[in-house]
C-alpha positions in Angstrom: 148.0 -108.7 58.5 144.2 -107.6 58.5 142.0 -107.7 55.6 139.0 -105.3 55.0 136.2 -105.2 52.4 134.8 -107.7 50.1 138.0 -107.5 48.0 140.4 -108.5 50.1 142.5 -111.5 48.6 143.9 -113.8 51.6 145.9 -116.1 49.1 148.0 -113.3 47.7 149.4 -111.3 50.9 151.7 -108.0 49.9 155.2 -106.9 51.6 154.0 -104.2 53.7 157.6 -102.5 53.3 157.7 -103.2 49.7 154.7 -101.4 49.3 155.1 -98.3 51.3 158.6 -98.0 49.6 157.1 -98.1 46.1 154.0 -95.9 47.6 156.7 -93.3 48.9 158.9 -93.6 45.8 155.9 -92.5 43.3 154.6 -89.8 45.4 158.5 -88.9 46.1 158.5 -88.4 41.6 154.6 -86.5 41.5 155.2 -84.1 44.5 158.5 -84.6 46.5 161.0 -82.6 44.0 160.5 -78.4 43.5 160.2 -78.9 40.1 157.0 -81.8 40.7 155.6 -79.5 43.3 155.8 -76.3 40.8 154.1 -78.8 38.2 151.3 -79.8 40.9 150.6 -76.6 42.2 150.3 -74.7 38.3 147.7 -77.1 37.7 145.7 -77.1 40.7 145.6 -73.1 40.9 144.7 -73.5 36.9 141.8 -75.2 38.2 141.1 -73.1 40.6 141.1 -69.9 38.2 139.3 -72.1 36.1 136.4 -72.4 38.4 136.8 -68.8 39.7 136.3 -67.2 36.5 132.8 -69.8 36.0 131.7 -68.1 38.8 132.5 -64.6 38.1 130.5 -65.1 34.5 127.8 -66.5 36.6 127.7 -63.6 39.0 127.7 -61.5 36.2 124.4 -63.4 34.4 122.9 -63.4 37.9 123.3 -59.6 38.6 122.1 -58.6 34.8 119.2 -60.6 35.7 118.4 -59.4 39.1 118.9 -55.9 37.5 116.5 -56.5 34.9 113.7 -58.2 36.8 113.7 -54.9 39.3 113.4 -52.8 35.7 110.1 -55.1 34.9 108.6 -54.3 38.6 109.7 -50.8 38.2 107.7 -50.6 34.6 104.7 -52.6 36.2 104.4 -49.9 39.1 104.5 -47.2 36.0 101.9 -49.4 34.5 99.4 -49.1 37.5 100.1 -45.4 38.1 99.1 -44.9 34.3 96.1 -46.9 34.5 97.0 -50.6 34.7 94.8 -53.2 35.9 95.3 -53.3 39.6 94.8 -57.3 40.0 96.6 -58.1 37.1 99.2 -56.3 38.0 99.8 -58.0 41.6 99.7 -61.3 40.7 102.7 -60.1 38.0 104.4 -58.4 40.8 104.2 -61.6 43.0 105.7 -63.7 40.5 108.5 -61.4 39.8 108.8 -60.6 43.6 109.9 -64.4 44.3 112.1 -64.6 41.2 113.7 -61.5 42.9 114.3 -63.2 45.6 115.5 -66.3 44.6 117.8 -64.5 42.0 118.9 -62.5 45.0 119.6 -66.0 47.1 121.4 -67.7 44.6 123.9 -64.7 44.7 124.6 -64.8 48.2 125.4 -68.4 47.6 128.1 -67.8 45.0 128.8 -64.6 47.3 129.3 -67.2 50.4 131.4 -69.5 48.0 133.7 -66.7 47.3 134.2 -66.1 50.9 135.7 -69.5 51.4 137.6 -70.0 48.2 140.7 -72.0 48.9 144.1 -69.8 48.7 146.0 -70.7 46.0 148.3 -73.5 46.5 152.4 -72.8 46.1 155.2 -75.2 46.1 156.1 -75.0 49.2 153.0 -76.3 50.7 153.3 -79.4 49.0 157.1 -79.6 49.6 156.3 -79.4 53.2 153.3 -82.2 52.7 156.2 -84.4 51.6 158.2 -83.5 54.3 155.4 -84.4 56.9 154.9 -87.4 55.2 158.6 -88.5 54.9 158.5 -87.9 59.2 155.7 -90.1 59.6 157.1 -92.4 57.9 160.0 -92.3 59.8 158.2 -92.2 63.2 156.3 -95.6 62.0 153.2 -93.9 63.5 149.9 -96.0 61.5 148.0 -93.6 61.8 149.7 -90.4 61.2 151.1 -92.5 58.2 147.0 -93.1 57.1 146.6 -89.1 57.5 149.6 -87.8 55.3 149.0 -90.9 52.5 145.4 -89.4 52.7 147.1 -85.9 51.4 148.1 -87.3 48.2 146.8 -90.8 47.6 143.0 -91.2 46.2 143.0 -95.2 46.0 145.4 -97.9 45.7 144.6 -101.1 43.7 146.5 -104.3 44.1 145.8 -107.1 41.1 146.6 -110.3 41.9 145.9 -111.6 38.8 148.5 -109.4 36.9 150.3 -108.6 40.1 150.2 -105.2 39.8 149.6 -102.1 42.0 148.1 -99.1 40.5 148.4 -95.8 42.6 145.7 -92.6 42.3 146.8 -90.0 43.2 144.8 -87.0 44.4 146.7 -84.3 41.9 146.3 -86.2 38.7 142.6 -87.5 38.6 143.4 -88.9 34.9 146.7 -90.6 35.3 147.9 -93.5 37.5 151.3 -95.1 38.2 150.7 -98.6 37.5 153.9 -101.1 38.4 154.7 -104.6 37.6 154.8 -105.4 41.3 157.7 -108.2 41.3 158.6 -109.1 45.0 155.5 -107.4 46.0 154.2 -110.8 46.8 155.6 -112.3 50.5 155.7 -115.8 50.0 156.3 -117.3 53.2 
């Protein structure tokens, strides 16, 4: 058994088989059934849609701002044609052009973000990942196990004082599965 980090406790070893079984059981409850996968996919897609709506509103606001700056530039050019002081207009034109360039750059960033927007998640995607996780645990390849676990589990915490194992999932950032870990410690 290897211990890493500052929080490792060599006086309370944990049975690896129990931890793996418990983690797999909780992942199956959260992701491994069609109903659970549908619930997670709906939640993730709802969050993606909310983020998309925020970006859409930001894009509309930036576009309006860009049109307003362009209108100010046009009005300034007309004012110069009608006899407005050219030196004053040059200073104001420089400010307006820098504001326009900054707004256009922000719009380009939003467009680039839009191109990299993730596609909606389907329950089939989640179930396929879960099937790959089960295959990784059957193959006993630790590197594959770690890689596949990281798709589902954000953090594991074992509290030796209360003998609890807490699992934080990516799909549920505010919720954790907590279990009294009877049998978790290997007393040998």
